[in-house]
BAMI-91163 format. One record per residue (C-alpha): residue number from 1; y, z negated, x. Coordinates in steps of 0.05 Angstrom, whole numbers. Each point is the difference from the previous one (the first is absolute). Layout:
BEGIN
NUM/Y/Z/X
...
This chain:
BEGIN
1/-121/-132/-487
2/22/10/73
3/-21/-39/61
4/68/-33/-4
5/-9/-30/-70
6/2/-72/26
7/62/12/42
8/53/-23/-50
9/69/-22/22
10/-19/-73/-10
11/-64/10/41
12/41/29/58
13/48/-59/-2
14/-57/-51/-3
15/-40/32/57
16/60/5/47
17/27/-69/-16
18/-69/-30/13
19/-2/35/68
20/71/-17/19
21/-1/-71/-26
22/70/13/-25
23/32/24/-64
24/25/71/-11
25/61/23/-37
26/-9/47/-59
27/7/63/44
28/-60/46/-4
29/10/73/18
30/-58/48/3
31/5/45/61
32/-27/71/7
33/-74/-1/16
34/-53/43/-34
35/-63/-31/30
36/19/-73/3
37/48/-43/-40
38/61/-22/39
39/54/-47/-24
40/64/-29/28
41/9/-75/-15
42/53/-51/19
43/-7/-73/20
44/38/-46/-47
45/38/-42/50
46/12/45/60
47/6/66/-39
48/-42/31/55
49/-35/63/-24
50/-74/12/12
51/-46/59/-13
52/-68/-15/-31
53/-54/53/4
54/-61/-3/-45
55/-55/44/27
56/-36/46/-48
57/-69/-33/-15
58/-58/37/31
59/40/45/46
60/-3/-43/64
61/-48/-53/21
62/28/-67/21
63/-19/13/72
64/38/66/0
65/64/-32/-27
66/-5/-56/51
67/-9/51/56
68/64/35/-24
69/37/-67/0
70/-26/-19/69
71/21/68/27
72/70/-9/-28
73/5/-69/32
74/-24/29/66
75/52/56/-3
76/56/-48/-19
77/-18/-45/59
78/9/61/44
79/68/12/-32
80/-21/64/-35
81/46/6/-61
82/-48/-16/-57
83/0/-52/-56
84/-59/-48/4
85/-20/-43/-59
86/23/-72/-5
87/-48/-57/14
88/-8/-55/-51
89/-52/-55/6
90/-27/35/62
91/-14/65/-36
92/32/67/-13
93/-46/20/-57
94/-4/-36/-66
95/-41/9/-63
96/18/4/-74
97/-46/20/-57
98/-39/60/28
99/51/21/53
100/26/-18/68
101/74/-6/14
102/47/-11/59
103/72/-20/9
104/50/36/46
105/73/-12/17
106/46/48/-36
107/26/52/49
108/43/51/-35
109/25/63/33
110/15/73/-11
111/-51/55/4
112/2/51/56
113/2/73/-18
114/27/35/61
115/-7/-17/74
116/39/23/60
117/-30/7/69
118/7/-74/16
119/-28/-18/-68
120/-63/40/12
121/-9/-32/68
122/11/-70/-28
123/-54/11/-52
124/-47/28/54
125/10/-63/41
126/-15/-45/-59
127/-64/38/-18
128/-23/-2/73
129/8/-76/1
130/-40/-6/-64
131/-54/42/33
132/2/-41/64
133/-22/-60/-42
134/-46/41/-43
135/-37/28/60
136/-22/-71/18
137/-42/-2/-64
138/-67/31/15
139/-27/-8/-71
140/30/-11/-69
141/-17/-18/-72
142/49/53/-22
143/-23/71/-18
144/-14/47/58
145/48/58/-7
146/-45/60/10
147/-27/47/-54
148/-72/-24/-1
149/23/-71/-14
150/68/1/-36
151/-4/67/-36
152/-72/-12/-22
153/22/-67/-28
154/57/32/-38
155/-48/53/-27
156/-44/-56/-27
157/60/-34/-32
158/17/65/-36
159/-71/14/-22
160/-4/-69/-29
161/64/10/-40
162/18/38/-63
163/60/30/38
164/-44/55/28
165/-22/43/-60
166/-74/17/-4
167/16/75/2
168/29/-7/70
169/-50/-48/32
170/-48/51/29
171/56/43/30
172/35/-62/26
173/-63/-27/33
174/-16/67/32
175/71/4/27
176/-3/-70/28
177/-67/14/34
178/28/63/32
179/61/-38/24
180/-41/-57/29
181/-46/48/37
182/59/31/38
183/49/-58/4
184/-42/-61/18
185/-26/25/69
186/73/6/22
187/5/-76/-2
188/-56/-14/49
189/44/-1/62
190/66/-36/-14
191/6/-74/12
192/-1/-44/-62
193/51/-55/-9
194/29/-44/-54
195/56/39/-34
196/54/-7/-53
197/-38/56/-35
198/54/23/-49
199/61/9/43
200/51/45/-33
201/75/-5/-9
202/-8/-41/-63
203/-29/-57/41
204/59/-4/47
205/63/-39/-19
206/63/-13/38
207/35/-67/0
208/71/-9/26
209/1/-34/68
210/-76/0/3
211/-19/74/2
212/-64/31/-27
213/-54/-41/-34
214/-70/28/-12
215/-29/-24/-66
216/-62/6/-45
217/-63/-8/43
218/-44/2/-63
219/-36/62/25
220/-12/-25/71
221/-61/36/27
222/-40/13/63
223/12/70/26
224/35/48/48
225/72/-12/20
226/24/66/-28
227/-11/-27/-71
228/62/-44/9
229/43/58/23
230/-13/64/-38
231/26/-24/-69
232/67/-18/30
233/14/72/19
234/42/42/-48
235/-47/60/-1
236/-60/35/32
237/-9/-6/75
238/22/72/10
239/68/-17/-30
240/16/-68/30
241/-6/10/75
242/67/-34/14
243/-13/-61/-45
244/-71/-7/27
245/26/3/71
246/50/-56/-13
247/-52/-42/-37
248/-51/6/56
249/53/-13/53
250/14/-67/-32
251/-74/-13/-10
252/-17/13/73
253/51/-51/23
254/-54/-51/-15
255/-65/37/-8
256/-30/68/21
257/-14/49/-56
258/-57/50/3
259/31/64/-25
260/-69/30/-12
261/-4/-44/-62
262/54/41/-33
263/-57/46/-20
264/-21/-55/-49
265/62/8/-43
266/-29/54/-48
267/-62/-43/-11
268/44/-62/-10
269/40/40/-52
270/-65/16/-36
271/-20/-73/2
272/67/-18/-29
273/-10/47/-59
274/-65/-35/-19
275/28/-69/15
276/58/12/-48
277/-47/26/-54
278/-41/-64/6
279/64/-41/-2
280/19/35/-66
281/-69/-13/-28
282/8/-75/13
283/68/2/-35
284/-21/44/-58
285/-21/-59/-44
286/69/-31/1
287/39/7/-65
288/60/34/32
289/-39/48/44
290/15/62/-42
291/75/-15/4
292/0/-2/76
293/-51/55/13
294/1/46/-61
295/-34/60/33
296/-54/-38/38
297/-73/8/-19
298/6/62/-43
299/-37/65/13
300/58/30/39
301/3/-61/45
302/-74/5/18
303/1/75/11
304/59/-7/48
305/-31/-60/37
306/-66/36/10
307/36/63/23
308/45/-39/48
309/-60/-36/30
310/-38/65/8
311/61/30/36
312/2/-60/47
313/-74/7/14
314/8/74/17
315/54/-18/50
316/-43/-49/40
């Protein structure tokens, strides 16, 4: 039985109708989301479409979700192109069975695969404006994005799961310890601010007559500004000087960027490797996991992950 066993179609309809205080039509479309459960629904009378997101139980505390919602509302008030949750009965967060859920307006758009010079600069300006607001937050309930906090937490998630085979645990733990010893001190100097946390091209959509929207703040975290920039780039820093220049030119329209923090990118890449492995561990109990990730978790996967992380550590 999965954590979503209680989330039947009827349960989704009942929960949303109770929150809305209005009837829904029979439209219920599941949207792509591996961690949460996300559905598109339709109001019966107006035919207005809404998105309902049910948060995976145990992944985020109530306070963390509410901080994400408050940050989205703060950004929207500053006209940063994000999609804040809707408010019903004075709240953005609602509860059903063992899970929290929230409602959002449906905002469809096309994904962005390639950017021209102006596109890179536009994205840089949007990220800088997110960071202007995020820099006003001097503390956070969200995870701190540095190896000794985030990567250690992901290591614990993996060690508590069956996704990491016993034969690889000792080698994995030694590799993590070596990575932390070299990577974590690099994070002592940069300023910490509230970030999107998982900003890659998949979390950018374009809407006609509106431009770019930045979506999916699920992994909002407290860390260095470079975390919201490096995953947008199409390759390693040595191969993307032009794109990086355009991105930072747009960014510095609104906020200075400390180029010394570019040295964090290899460590951030190592953190990402472990983060994704922990993400897979959380998903591995789902019935369709093997269909979507057939090669994940086998001996070859762990050998390659450990080797990749050792290579990152050697480069620091």
